[in-house]
C-alpha positions in Angstrom: -124.1 -17.5 57.4 -121.5 -15.4 59.3 -120.5 -18.5 61.3 -119.9 -20.4 58.2 -117.9 -17.5 56.7 -115.7 -17.5 59.9 -115.0 -21.2 59.5 -114.1 -20.9 55.9 -111.9 -17.9 56.6 -110.0 -19.8 59.4 -109.6 -22.8 57.0 -108.2 -20.5 54.2 -105.9 -18.7 56.6 -104.4 -22.0 57.7 -103.7 -23.1 54.1 -102.6 -19.8 52.6 -100.8 -18.2 55.5 -97.4 -19.8 55.1 -97.5 -19.1 51.3 -98.0 -15.3 51.7 -95.2 -12.8 51.5 -94.5 -11.3 55.0 -94.6 -7.8 53.4 -98.2 -8.4 52.1 -100.3 -6.4 54.4 -103.7 -6.7 52.8 -106.3 -9.0 54.6 -104.1 -9.1 57.7 -105.3 -8.1 61.2 -104.1 -4.7 62.4 -102.5 -3.7 59.1 -103.5 -0.8 56.8 -102.3 1.2 53.9 -100.5 3.5 56.4 -98.4 0.4 57.5 -97.5 -0.3 53.9 -96.4 3.3 53.2 -94.4 3.5 56.5 -92.7 0.2 55.9 -91.8 1.3 52.3 -90.4 4.6 53.5 -88.4 2.8 56.2 -86.8 0.5 53.6 -86.1 3.5 51.3 -84.5 5.5 54.1 -82.3 2.5 55.1 -81.2 2.2 51.5 -80.5 5.9 51.1 -78.2 5.8 54.1 -75.6 4.1 51.9 -73.6 6.5 49.7 -74.2 6.6 46.0 -77.7 5.1 46.1 -81.0 6.4 44.8 -84.6 5.2 44.9 -87.5 5.2 42.5 -90.9 4.4 43.8 -94.4 4.0 42.3 -97.6 3.7 44.2 -100.4 1.9 42.4 -104.1 2.0 43.6 -105.8 -1.3 43.3 -108.9 -0.2 45.2 -111.4 -1.3 42.5 -109.5 -4.3 41.2 -112.1 -6.8 42.4 -114.9 -4.9 40.6 -113.4 -6.0 37.3 -111.9 -9.4 38.1 -112.7 -12.4 35.9 -114.9 -14.7 38.2 -113.0 -17.9 37.3 -109.6 -16.4 38.1 -109.9 -16.6 42.0 -111.1 -20.2 41.7 -108.1 -21.2 39.7 -105.7 -19.4 42.1 -107.3 -20.9 45.2 -107.2 -24.4 43.7 -103.5 -23.9 43.2 -103.2 -23.3 46.9 -104.9 -26.7 47.5 -108.2 -25.2 48.7 -111.1 -27.6 48.3 -113.0 -27.1 45.1 -116.3 -26.9 46.9 -115.0 -24.0 48.9 -113.6 -22.3 45.8 -117.0 -22.6 44.0 -118.8 -21.3 47.1 -116.5 -18.2 47.2 -116.7 -17.5 43.5 
């Protein structure tokens, strides 16, 4: 089963990779929450270097998001990314 999962993951990365925001760090190799916080702080400090600027920031924890997700929602989203329906059904 792990071999099949690796094949599906490679296929999904090829399809969805170009569509992802470069600042999205989730599900990317060698990225973590620390990277996200550090990048955010870097952008904030760059912005604050300009005179007359201020920053408001809010951190939101989505750690249990997928525990409450509607099962058909990922299938709909993956279909919009042109993922084969059979793979969408297998995932969900």
